[in-house]
C-alpha positions in Angstrom: -24.3 -4.8 7.4 -20.8 -4.6 6.1 -18.1 -2.6 8.0 -16.3 0.5 6.3 -12.6 0.7 5.2 -12.1 3.1 7.8 -14.2 0.8 10.6 -11.3 -2.1 9.4 -8.6 -0.2 9.7 -9.5 1.7 13.4 -10.0 -2.2 14.7 -6.2 -2.8 14.3 -7.4 -6.6 14.3 -5.7 -8.7 11.8 -9.0 -10.5 10.8 -10.2 -6.9 10.0 -6.9 -6.5 8.0 -7.5 -9.4 6.0 -10.9 -8.1 4.9 -9.8 -4.6 3.8 -6.8 -6.5 1.9 -9.3 -8.7 0.1 -11.5 -5.3 -1.0 -8.6 -3.6 -2.5 -5.4 -6.3 -3.5 -7.1 -6.9 -6.9 -7.4 -3.1 -7.5 -4.3 -2.1 -6.2 -2.5 -4.9 -8.2 -4.2 -3.4 -11.8 -3.3 0.2 -10.6 0.3 -1.3 -10.8 0.0 -3.8 -13.4 -1.4 -0.6 -15.6 1.8 1.4 -14.8 4.8 -0.9 -14.7 3.9 -3.4 -17.4 5.8 -6.1 -15.3 3.3 -8.7 -13.5 6.4 -9.9 -10.9 6.8 -6.1 -10.3 3.1 -5.0 -9.8 3.0 -8.1 -7.5 6.2 -7.2 -6.0 4.5 -3.7 -5.3 1.0 -4.6 -4.1 2.9 -6.6 -1.3 5.0 -3.7 -0.4 1.8 -1.3 -0.5 -0.5 -3.4 1.7 2.8 -4.2 4.1 3.5 -0.6 4.3 -0.4 -0.1 5.2 -0.3 -2.6 7.9 2.6 -0.9 9.7 1.1 2.3 9.2 -2.6 1.6 10.1 -2.3 3.1 13.3 -1.6 6.7 11.8 -4.8 6.3 9.5 -7.3 9.1 10.4 -10.9 9.2 8.3 -10.9 12.9 9.3 -8.2 13.3 6.7 -9.8 11.1 4.2 -10.7 7.9 2.8 -9.0 4.8 3.4 -8.9 4.0 -0.3 -7.2 7.2 -0.9 -4.9 6.6 2.4 -4.2 3.2 0.6 -3.6 4.6 -3.1 -1.5 7.3 -1.4 0.9 5.0 0.3 0.8 3.2 -3.6 1.8 5.8 -5.2 4.9 6.5 -3.0 5.7 2.6 -3.5 5.7 3.3 -7.4 7.4 6.7 -7.3 9.8 4.5 -5.1 10.2 1.9 -7.4 11.1 4.0 -10.3 13.6 5.5 -8.4 15.2 2.2 -7.8 14.2 0.6 -10.8 16.1 2.7 -13.1 19.2 2.7 -10.7 19.0 -1.7 -10.2 18.4 -2.0 -14.1 21.6 0.0 -15.2 23.4 -2.0 -12.2 22.1 -5.2 -13.5 22.6 -4.6 -17.1 26.4 -3.4 -16.6 27.0 -6.4 -14.0 24.9 -8.7 -16.7 22.5 -9.8 -13.9 19.1 -11.5 -15.2 16.3 -11.4 -12.5 14.9 -14.4 -11.7 11.4 -14.8 -12.7 8.6 -15.9 -10.7 8.1 -19.9 -11.0 4.9 -21.7 -11.5 5.8 -24.0 -8.4 6.1 -20.1 -6.4 2.5 -18.8 -8.1 1.0 -22.2 -6.5 2.9 -21.9 -3.4 1.6 -18.0 -3.1 -1.9 -19.0 -3.5 -1.8 -22.4 -1.2 -1.2 -19.6 1.4 -4.6 -17.6 0.8 -6.0 -21.0 0.6 -4.8 -21.5 4.0 -6.2 -18.9 5.4 -9.8 -19.4 4.1 -9.6 -23.1 5.1 -8.9 -21.8 8.4 -11.4 -19.3 9.0 -14.2 -21.4 7.5 -13.3 -24.5 9.4 -15.5 -23.2 12.6 -18.6 -23.8 10.6 -20.7 -27.0 10.3 -20.5 -28.3 6.5 -23.5 -27.7 5.2 -22.8 -23.7 5.8 -19.0 -23.8 5.0 -19.6 -25.2 1.7 -22.3 -22.4 1.1 -20.0 -19.4 2.3 -16.9 -20.8 -0.1 -18.9 -21.6 -3.0 -21.0 -18.3 -2.9 -18.6 -16.0 -1.4 -14.8 -17.2 -2.7 -15.9 -19.5 -5.7 -18.2 -16.6 -6.5 -21.5 -18.9 -7.6 -24.9 -17.9 -7.7 -27.3 -18.6 -5.3 -29.6 -20.3 -8.0 -26.5 -22.5 -9.2 -25.5 -23.6 -5.3 -29.5 -24.3 -5.0 -29.8 -26.4 -8.0 -26.8 -28.3 -6.9 -27.7 -28.9 -3.4 -31.4 -29.8 -4.2 -32.8 -27.3 -2.1 -34.5 -23.7 -2.5 -32.7 -20.6 -3.3 -33.7 -19.3 -0.2 -32.6 -22.2 1.8 -29.2 -22.0 0.2 -29.4 -17.7 1.3 -30.0 -18.9 4.7 -26.9 -21.0 4.9 -24.9 -18.6 3.3 -26.5 -15.8 5.8 -25.9 -17.8 9.1 -22.4 -19.3 7.8 -21.3 -15.2 7.4 -23.1 -14.5 10.8 -21.3 -17.2 12.6 -17.8 -15.6 11.0 -18.8 -12.0 11.9 -19.7 -13.1 15.4 -16.7 -15.3 16.1 -14.2 -11.8 14.6 -16.5 -9.4 16.9 -18.1 -7.9 14.2 -21.7 -9.6 14.3 -24.5 -7.0 14.3 
């Protein structure tokens, strides 16, 4: 059983917030990308939104609305701040002749590696077959059918590997059912 967003925020744990982050980070990034039309700014705003959410999550109250609504409220405030700040910063940069540094491929690779490191650490507690199955199905988004064909096992056996691996992870995070 998957935990609700509200349960994840109420838990106050870093692993629970990581799950909440993974659920919403792509959507929040798209939200900003559509509005600011600048990939670097959209990435920065997404990071700022989740940083603010981490700090404010103890104040989240489910009786006042959904966790998604709460998160998008924070995002809306960050966007308004960016637009105000951005106008002033752009004007100052133009007047001073300062060019904004672009995000390099090396920086992007480093950021991706940090995310991969967290996943690797989480999955390291699993036996090899379960670790590989969970990574391939959940992270790489490969179908059970494809994984079963590659491993030479039945689709049912592959589902069982993933299920057992996920149960182990839930149990270790204290979210087992």
